[in-house]
N, C-alpha and C positions, 0 to 999 in steps of 0.2 A: 692679209688676204685681200683679194681683189673683189669689188662689189659684184662684177659680172659672173663670179663663181656661184652666185646665188640667183641666177636668172634661169627661167625656164619658159617654155612655149606653152601658152594656154589659149585654146580655142575660146572665142568670146561667147559662144553659145553655153559654155560650162559656168559662166558667171551667174550665179542664181539672182534673179530680179525680184523674186517673191518667195516668202517663207513656205514651207510645205503646208499642206491643209490643216494639219494639226501639229502642236508641239510634240517632238519626240518621233515624228513619222519620218525620220531621216536615216541615212546610212552611217555606218561607222566602220572606219578602217582601223583595225587592231595591229599595232606594230610591236613586236617583241622578239628579241635576240635574232634580228635579221628576217624574221618570217612575218608575212602580211596576211592577215585574215579578213575577208569581207564580211561585215556583220551588219545588223540593224542597230540603232541606237538603243532599243530595248535590251539588247545583249549586254549592255553595261552591267545589269543586275548579276550576271554570272562571272563578269570579269573583275568585280570588286569583291572583297571579302569581309567578314565580321571583324571589326577591330581596325580597318582602314578608316582613314579620315579624308572626307571630301570637302575641300575649301573653296567657297564660291565668293564672287565679288558682288556685294550688294549695292553697288553704285546705281543711281537712277539717272537716265538720260533726260536732259532738260531741253525745253524748246529754244534752241540756242540760235536759230537762223531767223534773221529779220531782214525785210526789205524796205526801200524807200528812197529818199533823196537827200542831198545836202541842202542846207538852207539857202545856199547860193545857186542851187540848181545842180543837175547831174545825178544820175541814179547811183545807189549804193546797195551793196549787200553786205551785212554784218554776220559774222559767226562768232559768238561769244565763246572764248576759250576757257575762262575761268571767272567765277564770281569772286570778288575780293572781299566785299562786305555787303551790308544791306543795300547800299546805293551805287556802288562802283564795280566795274568788270573790266577785264582785258579781253580784246577781241580782235580778230581778223577784220579788215575793212577793204572790200573790193570797190574801186572807184576808178573813173578815168583820170582824175587827179587827186592826190592824196589830201584829205581833209586837214586843215590847220588847227592847231591848239586854239581853243576859244570858239571854234565854230560849232554849229549844231547839225545833228542828222535828224531828219524827220522819218521816223519808222513806223511800220504798221504790219498787221497781219496780212498775209499775201492776198486774201479775199477783200481786204480793204484798200486795194490800190487801183487806181484808174488803169483801164486795160487797153486804151487805144488812143491814137492821136499823139501829139507832141508831148502830152502830159502822161503818157503811159509810164506806169511805175512810180507815180507820185501819190502819196497817200491822199485819201479823201479828207475833207475838212472835219474838224470837230474832234470829238472824244475818240475817234480811231486813231488819231495821230499821237505818237510817243516821241517827244523831242528829247534828244539824248546829246549831252555836252561832250565834246572832245577835249580832254584834259592835256594830251600829249602822247608821245610814243614811248614805249619800252620795248626796244628791240624790234622784233617783227610785228608786234602787237600794239593796238591803240589802247589808251587808258580812257575809259568812258564813264561818265557820271549820269545815272539815271534820275528823273525827276520825281518830286513829291515824297511822300512818307512811306508809300507802299514799297516793300522790299523787292530786289531785283527778281528773285525767283518767281514771285507772283506776277510781276510785269511780263516776265518772259512767257509764263503760262498763258497770259491773255493775248499778247501780241506776237509771240514767236511761233515758229514752225519747227517741227521735228527735223533735225539735221541728218537725213539719210546720207550714207557714203557716197562719194563722187561717182562710183562705178554703178549705183543704182539709178536707172534712167528715168523713172517716173517720180512725180512729185509725191511726198508724203500724204497718205489719206488716213481715214479713221482705222483701217486694218492695221497699217504700219504703227499707228500710235499705241495699238495693243501689242503687236507682235514684235516690235523693235524695242522691247523692254522685257527684262526677265520677270518671272513671277514672284521673285523674292527681292525686287528692286525696292530700296529703302531711302538711301542717302543721296539726295539730289546733287548733282554736279558734273556729270559726265556729258560730253558732246558726241560720244560714240558709245554704243552698246558693248558690253563684255559678251561677245557673241556666242561663245561656247556654252554660256548659261542659258541661251535662248531655247535650248533643246529640252530643258527640264520643265514639266509640269508638276502640279502638286502631287498627282498620284505616284510619279517616279520618285520624288523625294520621300514620300511616305513608304514606299516600297523598299528604298535604300535603308531607312531608319529601321524598318521591321526586319531587315537582314542583318542588322547590328552595325551598319556603317555609321560613323560619327560625322555629323554634318556641322561645319563651322564657317564663319564669314570673315572676310576682309573688306575693306573699302579701298578702291583705287579709281579716282576720277579720271577717266580715259579723255585724252586730249585729242585735238584733230590731227596732231602730228603722227598718230598711229597710222594714217593713210598715205604718209608721205613716203616715196621711194627714197633709198639712199643714192644721193647724187654724186658723192664723192668717189674718186677712182678706187681708193682703198678704204676699207671699212673703219680703219683706225683714224681717219680724217673726219668722220661723221660726228656731229654734235647732236646729242640727244635732247629732246624736249623735256621740261620738268612736269612731273605729275604729283598730285597730293595723295598720300596712302595712310591708312590707319589700320593697325592690328589690335584687336581687343584682347584683353587679358584671357578671356574665355578661350579664344582662338589659340593663343600661345599654349595654354594648358592642354587643349585638345590635341595639338600637335605632339607635344611631349608625351602625353598618355599613349597616343598610337605608336609612336617610335619605341616607347618604353615596353610596349606589349608585343612588339614585333609586327606591327601593322605598317601600312604604307600611308604617306601623305600624298594625295592626289589633287593637284591644282586643277580647277575648272577654268581654263583660259590662261592666256599668257599674262593677263593683268593680275590674276590671283598669284601666279608664279612670281612676277616681278615684285609684287608687295611682300610676299613672304621671303624672298631672297634679299631684297632691300633691307628688311629688318633683321637679318641674320649676318650682316657684313662683319660683325665682331665675333662671330662664332654661333652660339646658340640664338634661337629665335627670341626676340624682344618685343614685348607689347609696346605700343606707343604710336605716334604719328609723325609725319614729316614729308619732305619733298624728296623724290627720287628721279635721278637721271641715269639709272643703272642700264647699261648696254651689255647685254649678254651675247657673246659671240663664241664660236668654237674654241675650246681651251678653258672655258670657265668651269670652275669647281663648285658644283651645286651642294648647298648645305642642308636644304630642308626638303625639297620636293623630290619624290620617287617616281611618280607618274604624272602625265599631263594629258588632259582632255582639251582638245583645241580644234578650231576649224582650220581650213585650208587658206594659206596666207599669199598676199601679193608677191610677185617676183621682186627681187632686189629690196625687200623690206626688212626692217630690224626684226620683225616678227618671225620671218623665215629664218633669219640668222639665229634667233633664239632657239627655235625648234632643231635646227641643225646642231647647235651646241648640246641640246639635251639628248637627242636621239642619235647623234652621229651624223656626220656629213653625208657619207655615202649611202646610209640606210635611209635618210630622209629624202634625198634626191631620188632614190629609187622608189620610195613610197609615193612622192608626187608624181613621178612618170606613170606609175601604176594607176594612180587616182585619175589621171588624165586618160589613160587608155580605157579604164572602166567607167568613164563618164561620171565621175563623182561631181556633185554641185560645189562650187567654190565661193569663198569669201562669206560675208555677214549672214546671209540667209542659206548658206550651204550646209554641206555634210560635216561630219566630225572625225576626228582621228584620236584614238588612245595610244599614247606612246609610253611604253614601260622602259624606263631607263636602266641600263645595264649597271649593276651594282659593282662597286670596286672590290 
């Protein structure tokens, strides 16, 4: 299939720049058997039933973006892609000239940078500076070593900035630090939020449990590649980025119990779906952890997930290809046209869609 088959026109004003005033105050487009129903997110309570299993991604977004300069001069922007151990990470580095192995990057929180003159973007002196060593390259990423005994996650929390998606035009503020994180975030490691989960508050989760819906969790640390459009002419030529996932035994058991009792497995977000389907490549869902490069495109045979709750995705993206595989190409593109016509809010802070897959 050609990549341009997954393109669509999206007015810029429909790209949500801020979350709704409160969690759950968003719209929900229900897609089932070719029919489209305009709902509110609160209607999810009537669209799921006792015995269904709702699977959420409990990854936590880290403060992965840092700013500063090379020790030889020249501004840099660093986006940590993955923490490898307590003192090393892989990261994207934007600079006028690529930093060499053995060089250092002098990084800081954005508020600790000089703001004017020739030294704009250079960290202030003293304890506000984080000197990071460049160990080398691994493909598109730089291998970095962070200083001292303090773990990388703690250093990022102190020096880093929340990595909002590139289509959100304002700098991350205190409101984003709360709202660009799910209420059930637990396992630190993502550089982008599992955005379908942002709609849930504790009251909604409790109401779902009260209705008899089983709640289960997976972990998939979302990488920055989730925002990259597919640039290849044909989707078969695209190389997926790798992401870490983990399926607890309790979640595998919950999925088996739901299916055994005639309930559905509802993935909250494409990340939860990718984790579940990755762990079922051998047939039945298996607990455990690993790396996944799973690329779900039309024609894929789903083994675990029966319904998908997701936001609206970027044109020409792997995530749009996934929802077209799940809900059917014609039906999904019609749903996106409807969402544009009805002025749904798109992307991370936008509205949601519940897609019920046709059963074979």
